[in-house]
C-alpha positions as CSV (number, residue, x, y, z in Angstrom):
1,M,-4.0,16.0,-13.8
2,R,-6.9,18.4,-14.0
3,R,-7.2,20.6,-17.0
4,R,-6.0,23.8,-15.2
5,I,-2.6,22.2,-14.4
6,A,-2.1,20.5,-17.7
7,L,-2.6,23.7,-19.6
8,A,0.3,25.3,-17.7
9,L,2.5,22.5,-18.8
10,G,1.2,22.2,-22.4
11,G,3.5,21.4,-25.3
12,A,5.3,18.5,-23.5
13,A,7.1,16.1,-25.8
14,V,6.6,12.3,-25.8
15,L,9.3,9.7,-25.7
16,T,8.9,6.0,-26.5
17,A,10.7,3.3,-24.5
18,S,12.9,2.5,-27.5
19,L,14.2,6.1,-27.6
20,A,14.5,6.6,-23.9
21,S,17.9,5.0,-23.6
22,A,19.3,6.2,-27.0
23,S,20.9,9.3,-25.6
24,L,21.4,10.7,-22.2
25,A,21.4,14.4,-21.5
26,P,23.5,15.9,-18.6
27,A,21.8,15.3,-15.3
28,V,19.1,17.8,-14.7
29,A,17.3,17.5,-11.4
30,S,14.6,19.6,-9.7
31,P,15.7,21.6,-6.6
32,G,13.2,19.4,-4.7
33,L,14.8,16.2,-5.7
34,I,18.2,17.6,-4.8
35,A,16.8,18.6,-1.4
36,A,15.4,15.1,-0.9
37,M,18.8,13.6,-1.7
38,Q,20.5,16.0,0.8
39,R,18.1,14.8,3.5
40,D,18.2,11.1,2.8
41,F,21.9,10.7,1.8
42,G,23.4,13.4,4.1
43,L,24.9,15.2,1.1
44,T,25.3,18.9,0.3
45,A,23.5,20.3,-2.8
46,A,26.8,20.3,-4.7
47,Q,27.5,16.7,-3.7
48,A,24.1,15.6,-4.8
49,E,24.5,17.3,-8.2
50,T,27.9,15.7,-8.6
51,R,26.6,12.3,-7.8
52,L,23.8,12.6,-10.3
53,G,26.3,13.6,-13.0
54,Q,28.5,10.6,-12.1
55,E,25.4,8.3,-12.4
56,V,24.5,9.7,-15.8
57,T,28.1,9.0,-16.9
58,A,27.9,5.4,-15.5
59,A,24.7,4.8,-17.5
60,R,26.4,6.1,-20.7
61,V,29.4,3.9,-20.1
62,M,27.6,0.7,-19.3
63,P,26.7,-0.6,-22.8
64,A,30.3,-0.1,-24.1
65,A,31.8,-1.6,-20.9
66,Q,29.6,-4.7,-21.2
67,R,30.6,-5.2,-24.8
68,A,34.3,-4.7,-23.8
69,A,34.0,-7.5,-21.2
70,G,32.4,-9.8,-23.7
71,A,31.7,-13.4,-22.4
72,A,33.7,-12.4,-19.2
73,F,31.0,-9.9,-18.2
74,G,30.2,-10.5,-14.5
75,G,27.6,-7.7,-13.9
76,A,27.9,-4.0,-13.3
77,W,27.0,-1.5,-10.6
78,F,27.6,2.1,-9.7
79,D,30.1,2.7,-6.8
80,P,29.5,6.0,-5.1
81,A,32.8,5.9,-3.3
82,L,34.6,5.7,-6.7
83,G,32.0,7.8,-8.5
84,K,32.0,5.5,-11.5
85,L,30.7,2.2,-12.9
86,V,32.3,-1.0,-11.7
87,V,32.2,-4.0,-14.0
88,G,32.9,-7.6,-12.8
89,V,35.1,-9.7,-15.2
90,T,35.7,-13.5,-14.9
91,D,38.8,-13.2,-17.1
92,P,41.5,-10.8,-16.1
93,A,42.4,-10.4,-19.8
94,A,39.2,-8.4,-20.2
95,A,40.1,-5.8,-17.6
96,A,42.1,-3.5,-19.8
97,A,39.3,-3.2,-22.4
98,V,36.7,-2.5,-19.6
99,R,39.0,0.2,-18.2
100,Q,39.4,1.7,-21.6
101,A,35.6,1.9,-22.0
102,G,35.5,4.1,-18.9
103,A,34.6,1.6,-16.1
104,E,36.5,0.1,-13.2
105,P,37.1,-3.6,-13.6
106,T,36.9,-6.0,-10.7
107,T,37.2,-9.8,-10.4
108,A,33.9,-11.8,-10.7
109,R,33.6,-15.5,-9.8
110,V,30.7,-16.2,-12.1
111,S,29.6,-14.6,-15.3
112,A,26.4,-12.6,-15.5
113,A,25.1,-14.9,-18.2
114,K,25.4,-17.9,-15.9
115,L,23.8,-16.1,-13.0
116,D,20.9,-14.9,-15.2
117,A,20.4,-18.4,-16.5
118,A,20.3,-19.8,-13.0
119,K,17.7,-17.3,-11.9
120,A,15.7,-17.9,-15.1
121,A,15.7,-21.6,-14.2
122,I,14.5,-20.9,-10.7
123,D,11.8,-18.6,-12.1
124,A,10.6,-21.4,-14.4
125,S,10.6,-23.9,-11.6
126,A,8.5,-21.5,-9.4
127,K,6.0,-21.0,-12.1
128,A,5.4,-24.7,-12.4
129,D,5.6,-25.3,-8.6
130,P,5.1,-22.1,-6.6
131,A,7.7,-21.1,-4.0
132,P,6.6,-21.6,-0.4
133,A,5.3,-18.5,1.4
134,A,8.3,-18.5,3.6
135,V,10.5,-17.7,0.6
136,S,10.5,-13.9,0.2
137,G,12.2,-13.8,-3.2
138,W,15.4,-14.4,-5.1
139,R,17.9,-12.5,-7.3
140,A,21.0,-12.9,-9.3
141,D,23.7,-11.0,-7.3
142,P,26.9,-10.4,-9.3
143,R,28.7,-9.0,-6.2
144,A,27.9,-12.2,-4.3
145,G,28.6,-14.4,-7.3
146,S,25.4,-16.4,-6.7
147,V,21.6,-16.4,-6.8
148,V,20.6,-15.0,-3.4
149,V,17.4,-16.6,-2.1
150,T,15.8,-14.6,0.7
151,L,13.8,-16.4,3.4
152,R,11.6,-15.0,6.2
153,P,13.4,-15.0,9.5
154,G,13.1,-18.3,11.2
155,A,11.8,-20.1,8.1
156,H,12.7,-23.8,8.4
157,S,10.5,-26.4,6.8
158,A,10.6,-29.3,4.4
159,D,9.0,-27.3,1.6
160,V,11.6,-24.5,2.0
161,D,14.4,-27.1,2.0
162,A,13.0,-28.7,-1.2
163,F,12.8,-25.3,-2.9
164,L,16.4,-24.5,-1.9
165,A,17.5,-27.9,-3.3
166,R,15.8,-27.2,-6.6
167,A,17.4,-23.8,-6.7
168,A,20.9,-25.2,-6.0
169,K,20.6,-27.4,-9.1
170,A,20.3,-24.3,-11.2
171,G,23.5,-22.7,-10.0
172,P,25.3,-21.3,-7.0
173,V,22.9,-20.2,-4.3
174,T,23.3,-18.1,-1.1
175,V,20.6,-17.9,1.5
176,A,19.7,-14.6,3.2
177,T,16.8,-13.5,5.5
178,A,14.4,-10.5,5.3
179,P,10.8,-9.8,6.2
180,A,8.1,-10.8,3.7
181,A,7.2,-8.2,1.1
182,Q,3.7,-7.1,0.5
183,P,2.1,-4.8,-2.2
184,F,1.7,-1.2,-1.0
185,S,-1.9,-0.5,-2.0
186,A,-4.3,0.9,0.6
187,G,-8.0,0.5,1.3
188,T,-2.0,12.7,-13.5
189,V,0.9,13.8,-11.6
190,G,3.4,11.1,-10.5
191,G,2.8,10.3,-6.9
192,D,-0.7,11.8,-6.8
193,P,-3.4,9.6,-5.3
194,Y,-6.2,7.9,-7.2
195,Y,-9.0,5.6,-6.0
196,I,-10.1,2.3,-7.5
197,N,-13.7,1.1,-7.4
198,G,-14.3,3.4,-4.4
199,N,-12.3,1.3,-1.9
200,T,-8.6,1.2,-2.8
201,R,-6.1,4.0,-2.9
202,C,-2.9,3.9,-5.0
203,S,-0.5,6.4,-6.5
204,I,0.0,7.6,-10.1
205,G,3.3,6.5,-11.6
206,F,4.0,8.4,-14.8
207,S,2.0,10.2,-17.4
208,V,1.8,8.5,-20.8
209,Q,-0.1,9.5,-24.0
210,G,-3.7,8.9,-23.1
211,G,-3.4,8.3,-19.4
212,F,-0.9,7.1,-16.8
213,V,0.9,3.9,-15.7
214,S,0.8,2.4,-12.2
215,A,0.9,-0.9,-10.3
216,G,-1.1,-3.9,-11.6
217,H,-2.2,-5.0,-8.1
218,C,-4.1,-1.8,-7.7
219,G,-6.9,-2.9,-10.1
220,G,-8.0,-5.2,-12.9
221,V,-9.0,-4.3,-16.4
222,G,-12.2,-2.4,-16.4
223,S,-11.9,-1.1,-12.8
224,S,-13.1,2.5,-12.5
225,V,-10.8,5.2,-11.2
226,V,-11.5,8.6,-9.6
227,G,-8.9,11.3,-8.8
228,W,-7.8,13.1,-5.7
229,D,-10.8,15.5,-6.0
230,G,-13.4,12.7,-6.3
231,S,-14.1,13.3,-10.0
232,A,-14.0,10.4,-12.6
233,M,-10.7,9.9,-14.3
234,G,-11.1,6.8,-16.4
235,T,-10.6,3.0,-16.3
236,F,-7.9,0.4,-16.2
237,A,-7.2,-0.4,-19.9
238,G,-4.5,-3.0,-19.0
239,S,-3.3,-4.7,-15.9
240,S,-1.1,-7.6,-15.0
241,F,-0.5,-9.1,-11.5
242,P,1.0,-11.4,-10.3
243,G,3.8,-12.4,-12.6
244,N,4.1,-8.7,-13.4
245,D,2.9,-5.7,-11.4
246,Y,1.9,-3.0,-13.9
247,S,-1.1,-1.3,-15.3
248,F,-2.3,1.4,-17.8
249,I,-5.1,3.6,-16.9
250,R,-6.8,5.4,-19.8
251,I,-8.1,8.8,-18.7
252,G,-10.7,11.4,-19.9
253,N,-13.3,13.5,-18.3
254,G,-11.2,16.7,-18.4
255,W,-8.0,15.1,-17.0
256,W,-4.8,15.8,-18.9
257,T,-1.3,14.4,-18.6
258,A,1.8,16.2,-17.5
259,P,5.5,15.3,-17.3
260,V,5.7,15.9,-13.6
261,V,6.4,13.9,-10.4
262,L,4.6,15.6,-7.4
263,G,6.7,17.2,-4.7
264,W,3.9,17.5,-2.2
265,G,4.7,21.0,-1.2
266,T,7.7,19.9,0.8
267,V,10.0,19.9,-2.3
268,S,9.4,21.3,-5.8
269,D,7.8,19.0,-8.4
270,A,10.3,17.0,-10.6
271,L,10.1,17.1,-14.4
272,V,10.4,13.8,-16.3
273,R,12.7,13.9,-19.4
274,G,13.3,10.3,-20.2
275,S,13.6,6.7,-18.9
276,W,17.2,5.5,-19.0
277,V,17.8,2.5,-16.7
278,A,19.8,3.3,-13.6
279,P,22.5,0.7,-12.7
280,A,22.7,-0.9,-9.3
281,G,24.2,1.4,-6.8
282,T,22.6,4.5,-8.4
283,S,20.5,6.9,-6.3
284,V,16.7,6.8,-6.8
285,C,13.8,8.7,-5.2
286,R,10.2,7.8,-4.8
287,S,7.0,9.8,-4.7
288,G,3.8,8.3,-3.3
289,S,0.5,9.5,-1.9
290,T,1.1,8.2,1.7
291,T,4.7,9.0,2.5
292,H,5.6,11.5,-0.3
293,W,9.3,11.9,-1.2
294,H,12.0,9.4,0.0
295,C,15.3,8.5,-1.6
296,G,17.8,5.6,-1.4
297,V,19.8,3.4,-3.8
298,V,19.1,0.8,-6.4
299,E,20.2,-2.5,-4.8
300,G,19.5,-5.0,-7.6
301,L,17.8,-5.4,-11.0
302,N,15.9,-8.4,-12.4
303,E,14.7,-9.8,-9.1
304,T,11.8,-12.0,-8.2
305,V,9.7,-11.1,-5.2
306,N,7.3,-13.7,-3.7
307,Y,4.2,-11.9,-2.5
308,S,1.4,-13.9,-0.8
309,Q,-0.7,-13.4,-4.0
310,G,2.1,-14.9,-6.2
311,A,5.6,-14.2,-7.5
312,V,6.4,-11.1,-9.5
313,Y,9.4,-11.3,-11.8
314,Q,12.0,-8.8,-13.2
315,V,11.5,-6.1,-10.6
316,T,14.1,-3.8,-9.1
317,R,15.0,-3.7,-5.4
318,T,15.8,-0.5,-3.5
319,N,16.4,0.5,0.1
320,V,13.8,3.3,-0.2
321,C,10.9,3.1,2.3
322,A,7.2,3.0,1.4
323,E,3.9,2.3,3.0
324,P,0.4,1.3,2.0
325,G,-1.1,3.7,-0.5
326,D,2.3,4.4,-2.1
327,S,1.7,1.5,-4.6
328,G,2.1,2.5,-8.2
329,G,3.9,5.8,-7.4
330,S,6.9,7.1,-9.2
331,F,10.6,6.0,-8.9
332,I,12.9,8.6,-10.5
333,T,16.6,9.1,-10.8
334,G,17.5,12.7,-11.6
335,D,15.0,13.5,-14.4
336,Q,14.7,9.9,-15.6
337,A,11.7,7.7,-14.9
338,Q,12.7,4.3,-13.5
339,G,9.5,2.5,-12.5
340,V,6.3,2.3,-10.4
341,T,6.2,1.2,-6.8
342,S,5.2,-2.5,-6.3
343,G,5.7,-3.6,-2.7
344,G,8.2,-4.2,0.0
345,W,8.6,-4.5,3.8
346,G,9.1,-2.0,6.6
347,N,7.9,1.6,6.8
348,C,9.2,5.2,6.6
349,S,9.8,5.4,10.4
350,S,12.1,2.4,10.8
351,G,13.2,1.8,7.1
352,G,12.8,-1.2,4.9
353,E,13.1,-2.2,1.2
354,T,10.8,-1.5,-1.8
355,W,10.6,-3.1,-5.2
356,F,9.5,-1.3,-8.4
357,Q,8.3,-2.5,-11.7
358,P,10.6,-1.0,-14.4
359,V,8.7,1.6,-16.5
360,N,10.2,0.7,-19.8
361,E,8.7,-2.8,-19.7
362,I,5.3,-1.2,-19.2
363,L,5.8,1.2,-22.1
364,Q,6.8,-1.7,-24.4
365,T,4.1,-4.0,-23.3
366,Y,1.2,-1.6,-24.0
367,G,2.9,0.4,-26.8
368,L,2.8,3.6,-24.8
369,S,4.8,6.8,-25.0
370,L,6.1,8.5,-21.9
371,V,5.1,12.2,-21.6
372,T,8.3,14.2,-21.1
373,A,9.3,17.8,-20.5
């Protein structure tokens, strides 16, 4: 952000990744975020506020519910119809303890540990022998009880069959189809545009002490950055892509940080107060410099997406739309930072899916502190 904006928001606190999940305050969302949820979910304002409160409760309950399930833990997700966290259990004897912890138990065919191990084995195999371009990605899906491998529509070839055979050796596999995902870059307030080396536009993710975080595919270490007004901001101090998709841009030249995600004038700006991790099924909204505010749900965590430039691991899948130039922009649930836009397929006219790089991993990797209100 330019100095004039930062001064108006001076005195913001900072929050490290390790503290972000230590305690969860009651859901506090900007009127703009509530309005975006009303538009994209078809909710009233009261229903949107109720859902955010239920999602905070689900996040609070999750650690205790997972401990209660023990070795029988088969994954967890927020169910908006029930308004609570659902936990899969492979042993019915664990159901009572899960219910006592505040979650709703349901039967799971395979433990989360086995699914995670199977996905990790596929990840390792793909690092040694990259997946074919026709493979869009793969994920451990507790509701399906398998690792779901996503192929491009009509993808049938010997190399795809060989990849699926290797994957099946790791554990149960289900095959699905979806269009190929691509990064959303185009040729510090979250969502605000910035320009890299004079020829690429991306979006700011979240302010951190000393700069902001964004997507790694937007630029390499040392790349120069200018802001929305054409003035110099700083340079990429850290960047990783593919494998990961995150970056840290160190700023100066009169630019200050602020704990805000831009509302683009259509909704009010959203304040950032932490970074607890939203379970699958939770609502999430995105701000980017091309398509501005859009909302949807978290569909899955710890997924691998196979871009043409290479695979990116441990990203989160959503059904929120995005378009080129939105890369690096903010994903937020209530007032909690979730991650930065990586890539996806589709657009904001017909819909699609978008993956984000979780913000806490970025903070931990670079030793950064999130700027919070």
